[in-house]
C-alpha positions as CSV (number, residue, x, y, z in Angstrom):
1,M,13.3,-152.1,-19.0
2,L,10.1,-154.0,-20.0
3,K,7.0,-153.1,-18.1
4,V,3.3,-153.8,-18.4
5,T,1.0,-151.0,-17.3
6,D,-2.3,-152.6,-16.4
7,A,-4.1,-149.7,-14.5
8,Q,-7.1,-148.2,-16.2
9,L,-6.4,-149.7,-19.6
10,E,-8.5,-148.0,-22.3
11,V,-9.5,-149.3,-25.7
12,L,-7.7,-147.2,-28.3
13,S,-10.2,-145.1,-30.2
14,L,-9.7,-143.7,-33.6
15,G,-9.9,-140.1,-32.4
16,K,-7.0,-140.6,-29.9
17,R,-4.8,-142.7,-32.3
18,A,-2.6,-139.8,-33.6
19,Q,-1.8,-138.6,-30.1
20,F,-1.2,-142.1,-28.8
21,L,1.3,-142.7,-31.7
22,R,3.1,-139.4,-30.8
23,D,3.2,-140.5,-27.2
24,L,4.7,-143.8,-28.2
25,E,7.4,-142.1,-30.3
26,A,8.3,-139.8,-27.4
27,R,8.5,-142.8,-25.0
28,L,10.6,-144.7,-27.5
29,T,13.0,-141.7,-27.8
30,E,13.3,-141.4,-24.0
31,R,13.9,-145.1,-23.4
32,N,16.2,-145.8,-26.4
33,P,18.0,-142.6,-27.3
34,H,21.0,-144.3,-29.0
35,L,18.8,-146.4,-31.2
36,V,16.4,-143.6,-32.1
37,A,19.4,-141.4,-33.0
38,T,19.7,-143.7,-36.1
39,F,16.1,-143.0,-37.2
40,D,14.7,-140.4,-39.4
41,D,11.0,-139.4,-39.1
42,A,9.9,-141.9,-41.6
43,R,11.7,-144.7,-39.8
44,M,10.3,-143.7,-36.4
45,H,6.8,-143.7,-37.8
46,A,7.3,-147.1,-39.5
47,V,8.7,-148.7,-36.2
48,V,5.8,-147.4,-34.1
49,E,3.0,-147.9,-36.5
50,G,4.3,-151.3,-37.4
51,A,4.3,-152.4,-33.8
52,V,0.8,-151.0,-33.2
53,A,-0.5,-152.9,-36.3
54,A,1.3,-156.1,-35.3
55,A,0.0,-155.8,-31.7
56,A,-3.6,-155.5,-33.1
57,T,-3.2,-158.8,-35.0
58,H,-2.6,-160.4,-31.6
59,G,-5.6,-158.8,-30.0
60,F,-3.7,-156.1,-28.2
61,T,-6.0,-153.1,-28.4
62,H,-5.4,-151.5,-25.0
63,R,-2.7,-148.9,-24.3
64,G,-0.7,-150.9,-21.8
65,P,-0.3,-154.1,-23.9
66,I,0.4,-152.0,-27.1
67,R,3.1,-150.1,-25.3
68,F,4.6,-153.3,-24.0
69,Y,4.4,-154.9,-27.5
70,L,6.6,-152.1,-28.8
71,D,9.0,-152.7,-25.9
72,V,9.3,-156.3,-26.9
73,C,9.9,-155.4,-30.5
74,I,12.8,-153.2,-29.5
75,A,14.2,-155.8,-27.2
76,F,13.9,-158.8,-29.6
77,G,13.2,-157.4,-33.0
78,S,9.9,-156.6,-34.7
79,G,9.6,-160.2,-35.9
80,F,10.0,-161.7,-32.4
81,A,6.7,-163.6,-32.6
82,D,8.0,-165.8,-35.4
83,D,11.7,-165.9,-34.4
84,P,13.0,-169.5,-33.9
85,I,15.2,-168.2,-31.1
86,Y,12.0,-167.3,-29.1
87,P,9.5,-170.1,-29.5
88,W,7.9,-169.1,-26.2
89,A,6.7,-165.8,-27.7
90,R,4.0,-167.4,-29.9
91,Q,2.8,-169.5,-27.0
92,A,2.6,-166.5,-24.7
93,L,0.7,-164.4,-27.3
94,G,-1.9,-167.2,-27.6
95,D,-5.2,-166.6,-29.4
96,P,-5.8,-163.0,-30.4
97,D,-8.8,-162.4,-28.2
98,P,-8.9,-158.8,-27.0
99,D,-10.8,-159.9,-23.8
100,T,-7.7,-161.9,-22.7
101,Q,-5.0,-159.3,-23.7
102,S,-4.1,-158.2,-20.2
103,K,-3.5,-161.8,-19.1
104,R,-1.6,-162.6,-22.2
105,A,0.6,-159.5,-22.0
106,E,1.5,-160.5,-18.4
107,A,2.4,-164.0,-19.7
108,L,4.6,-162.4,-22.4
109,F,6.2,-160.1,-19.8
110,T,7.1,-163.1,-17.7
111,R,8.7,-164.9,-20.6
112,C,10.5,-161.8,-21.9
113,T,11.9,-161.0,-18.5
114,A,13.4,-164.5,-18.2
115,A,14.8,-164.3,-21.7
116,I,16.4,-161.0,-21.1
117,D,18.1,-162.4,-18.0
118,E,19.3,-165.5,-19.9
119,I,20.5,-163.7,-23.0
120,H,21.6,-160.2,-22.1
121,G,23.1,-160.8,-18.7
122,P,23.7,-158.3,-15.9
123,E,23.5,-154.8,-17.3
124,D,23.5,-156.3,-20.9
125,V,27.1,-157.4,-20.5
126,W,26.7,-160.6,-22.6
127,T,25.0,-158.7,-25.5
128,R,27.7,-156.0,-25.4
129,D,30.3,-158.8,-25.5
130,A,28.5,-160.5,-28.4
131,L,28.4,-157.3,-30.5
132,A,32.1,-156.8,-29.9
133,A,32.8,-160.4,-30.9
134,L,30.6,-159.9,-34.0
135,L,32.7,-156.9,-35.0
136,V,35.9,-159.0,-34.6
137,W,34.3,-161.8,-36.7
138,A,33.2,-159.3,-39.4
139,R,36.7,-157.9,-39.7
140,S,38.4,-161.3,-39.9
141,D,39.5,-163.1,-43.0
142,R,37.0,-165.9,-42.8
143,R,37.3,-169.2,-44.7
144,F,34.2,-171.2,-45.1
145,P,33.7,-175.0,-45.4
146,A,32.1,-176.7,-48.3
147,A,28.4,-176.4,-48.7
148,E,27.6,-179.7,-46.9
149,G,29.4,-178.5,-43.8
150,L,28.2,-174.9,-43.8
151,A,25.2,-175.5,-41.5
152,D,27.4,-177.0,-38.8
153,Y,29.9,-174.2,-39.2
154,A,27.1,-171.6,-38.9
155,A,25.7,-173.1,-35.7
156,A,29.2,-173.2,-34.2
157,Q,29.8,-169.6,-35.2
158,M,26.6,-168.4,-33.7
159,T,27.4,-170.3,-30.5
160,M,30.8,-168.7,-30.4
161,L,29.5,-165.1,-31.0
162,H,26.8,-165.2,-28.3
163,P,26.8,-168.5,-26.3
164,Q,24.0,-167.4,-24.0
165,K,21.6,-166.6,-26.9
166,A,22.5,-169.8,-28.7
167,A,21.8,-171.8,-25.6
168,H,18.5,-170.1,-25.1
169,G,17.3,-170.9,-28.6
170,G,18.9,-174.3,-28.8
171,E,20.5,-176.2,-31.7
172,A,17.2,-176.5,-33.7
173,A,16.7,-172.7,-33.6
174,L,20.2,-172.1,-34.9
175,R,19.6,-174.4,-37.8
176,A,16.3,-172.7,-38.5
177,I,18.1,-169.3,-38.6
178,F,20.7,-170.7,-41.0
179,D,18.0,-172.2,-43.3
180,Q,16.2,-168.9,-43.4
181,A,19.4,-167.2,-44.5
182,V,19.9,-169.8,-47.2
183,R,16.4,-169.3,-48.6
184,A,16.8,-165.5,-48.4
185,C,20.0,-165.6,-50.4
186,A,18.6,-168.1,-52.9
187,G,15.6,-165.8,-53.4
188,G,18.0,-163.2,-54.6
189,G,19.9,-165.6,-56.8
190,V,22.9,-165.9,-54.5
191,D,24.2,-169.2,-53.0
192,A,27.8,-168.4,-51.9
193,P,28.9,-169.1,-48.4
194,Q,30.0,-165.6,-47.5
195,P,26.6,-163.9,-48.1
196,I,24.8,-166.8,-46.5
197,M,26.9,-166.4,-43.4
198,L,26.4,-162.6,-43.4
199,I,22.6,-163.0,-43.4
200,T,22.8,-165.7,-40.8
201,A,24.8,-163.5,-38.5
202,L,22.5,-160.5,-39.0
203,K,19.4,-162.7,-38.3
204,F,21.0,-164.1,-35.2
205,A,22.2,-160.8,-33.9
206,F,19.2,-158.5,-34.7
207,G,16.3,-160.9,-35.0
208,A,15.1,-163.4,-37.6
209,G,12.9,-160.7,-39.2
210,C,15.7,-158.1,-39.5
211,L,15.7,-158.1,-43.3
212,T,12.3,-156.3,-43.2
213,D,12.4,-154.9,-39.7
214,P,12.1,-151.1,-39.7
215,I,14.1,-150.9,-36.5
216,Y,17.1,-151.9,-38.7
217,G,15.8,-150.3,-41.8
218,W,19.3,-149.9,-43.3
219,I,19.4,-153.7,-43.8
220,G,16.3,-153.9,-45.9
221,A,17.0,-150.6,-47.7
222,T,20.4,-151.9,-48.8
223,L,19.0,-155.2,-50.0
224,R,16.2,-153.5,-52.0
225,D,18.3,-150.7,-53.5
226,D,17.3,-150.8,-57.2
227,R,20.4,-148.7,-58.1
228,V,22.5,-151.8,-57.4
229,L,21.5,-154.4,-60.0
230,D,23.7,-157.3,-59.0
231,P,22.4,-159.1,-55.9
232,A,25.9,-160.1,-55.0
233,D,26.9,-156.5,-55.0
234,R,24.0,-155.6,-52.8
235,L,25.1,-158.2,-50.3
236,A,28.7,-157.0,-50.4
237,R,27.4,-153.4,-49.8
238,L,25.3,-154.7,-46.9
239,E,28.4,-156.3,-45.4
240,R,30.2,-153.0,-45.5
241,K,27.3,-151.2,-43.9
242,S,27.0,-153.8,-41.2
243,L,30.7,-153.3,-40.4
244,T,30.2,-149.6,-40.2
245,W,27.1,-150.0,-37.9
246,L,28.9,-152.4,-35.6
247,E,32.0,-150.1,-35.4
248,A,29.8,-147.2,-34.3
249,V,27.9,-149.3,-31.7
250,V,30.9,-150.9,-30.2
251,A,32.7,-147.5,-30.0
252,R,29.8,-146.0,-28.2
253,Q,29.7,-149.0,-25.8
254,T,33.4,-148.5,-25.1
255,K,32.9,-144.8,-24.4
256,D,29.9,-145.4,-22.1
257,A,31.6,-148.2,-20.1
């Protein structure tokens, strides 16, 4: 549940920073126990400190807006501010003026609440269905079109996997996600349809910034693993890890249902 706490906001002083970070970690653990169960201490520190640093770049220096910024990172990915699916985020964040942070945090809260209703559905049912669909898709024997038809195919697959999220972002956002995936693969010397679609699916499901997002640190760690020299092998390994992660999440969802 996203919430902005506006009462008695206090500018974060250096002397209280360490305790505030510990409080954020405790709060994150309490509110997202299943996610935090996948973190080690280093990952937890990276998620929290990264969110605090990113919040500061948007002029969020008070405790309430900083806490809320972390909540939004968990809900939409740490790179939500630049995610094509959420163009309203940058607009709501506005100019990074600390004097307007409370008002801007409220604007972000309003937009995030509407997005959660449109994307996740009642009790997150649409997102749970989307993860289950993604698992089926990941397990399937997929055949991809020629390069000139891959963008259309990717947009159709994203719409099939999570129609509410696709509708929220719109066609242009889906194309932008695909283009990001193409560039990411090209940067690693890979241009085959299967890894491009893998990165597209991950960006769509976990946020456009998921390749470097500490929340999903296993993605970036796999792609940067120097022990695996061939980029294609790294991407194949990432696909296997993604499947394992999805299987665990969907199994837990089924158990909790």
